[in-house]
C-alpha positions in Angstrom: 0.0 0.0 0.0 1.3 3.5 -0.9 0.1 6.5 1.0 -1.6 9.0 -1.3 0.7 12.0 -2.0 3.7 10.7 0.0 7.0 9.7 -1.4 8.7 6.6 0.1 12.1 8.2 -0.3 11.7 11.0 2.3 12.6 9.7 5.7 9.7 10.9 7.9 6.9 9.9 5.4 8.7 6.6 4.7 8.9 5.9 8.4 5.2 6.8 9.0 4.0 4.9 5.9 6.0 1.9 7.1 4.4 2.1 10.5 0.9 2.4 8.9 1.7 -0.6 6.6 2.9 -2.7 9.5 -0.1 -1.8 11.6 -2.5 -2.8 8.8 -0.6 -6.0 8.2 -0.9 -6.9 11.9 -4.5 -5.7 12.2 -6.0 -7.3 9.1 -5.6 -10.9 10.1 -6.8 -10.3 13.7 -9.6 -7.9 12.5 -8.5 -5.5 15.2 -10.3 -2.2 14.7 -8.1 -0.5 17.2 -4.9 -1.3 15.2 -6.6 -0.6 11.8 -7.8 2.8 12.9 -4.3 3.6 14.3 -2.7 2.6 11.1 -5.1 4.7 9.0 -4.6 7.7 11.3 -0.8 7.4 11.0 -1.1 7.3 7.2 -3.3 10.4 7.2 -1.0 12.3 9.5 2.0 11.5 7.3 0.1 12.9 4.2 -0.9 16.0 6.2 2.7 16.5 7.4 4.0 16.3 3.8 1.4 18.9 2.7 2.5 21.3 5.5 6.2 20.9 4.6 5.4 21.6 0.9 3.4 24.7 1.9 6.2 25.9 4.1 8.8 25.3 1.4 6.6 27.3 -1.1 6.7 30.3 1.3 10.4 30.0 2.0 11.2 29.7 -1.8 9.1 32.7 -2.5 10.9 34.8 0.2 14.2 33.6 -1.2 13.3 34.7 -4.7 12.2 38.1 -3.5 15.4 38.7 -1.5 17.7 41.1 -3.3 20.7 40.8 -0.9 22.8 37.8 -2.0 24.3 37.2 1.4 20.8 37.2 3.0 19.5 34.9 0.3 22.5 32.6 0.7 22.0 32.5 4.5 18.4 31.7 4.1 19.2 28.8 1.7 21.9 27.3 4.0 20.0 27.6 7.3 19.6 24.2 8.9 15.9 24.5 9.4 15.3 25.7 5.8 17.5 22.8 4.4 15.4 20.3 6.5 12.1 21.8 5.2 13.4 21.7 1.6 14.4 18.0 2.0 11.2 17.0 3.6 9.1 18.8 1.1 10.7 17.1 -1.9 
């Protein structure tokens, strides 16, 4: 099963999708509604998180494009948090 909208290559979504998949694999044979609902919730949350990272990256990229000072733009691109958001959004 592949989560809608997520990419298996990005670490957080891969981890969460993996947890959701494992939860569904465990819950299906036992027909455990508790585990099934947990797995579906994890899948939905990972899709939501990816959407938020992409929205944040859109804002950051727009700010970077509007920055006229090269040093400021370079600092923005190399900031650890910005790099993390960029990696998680792609």
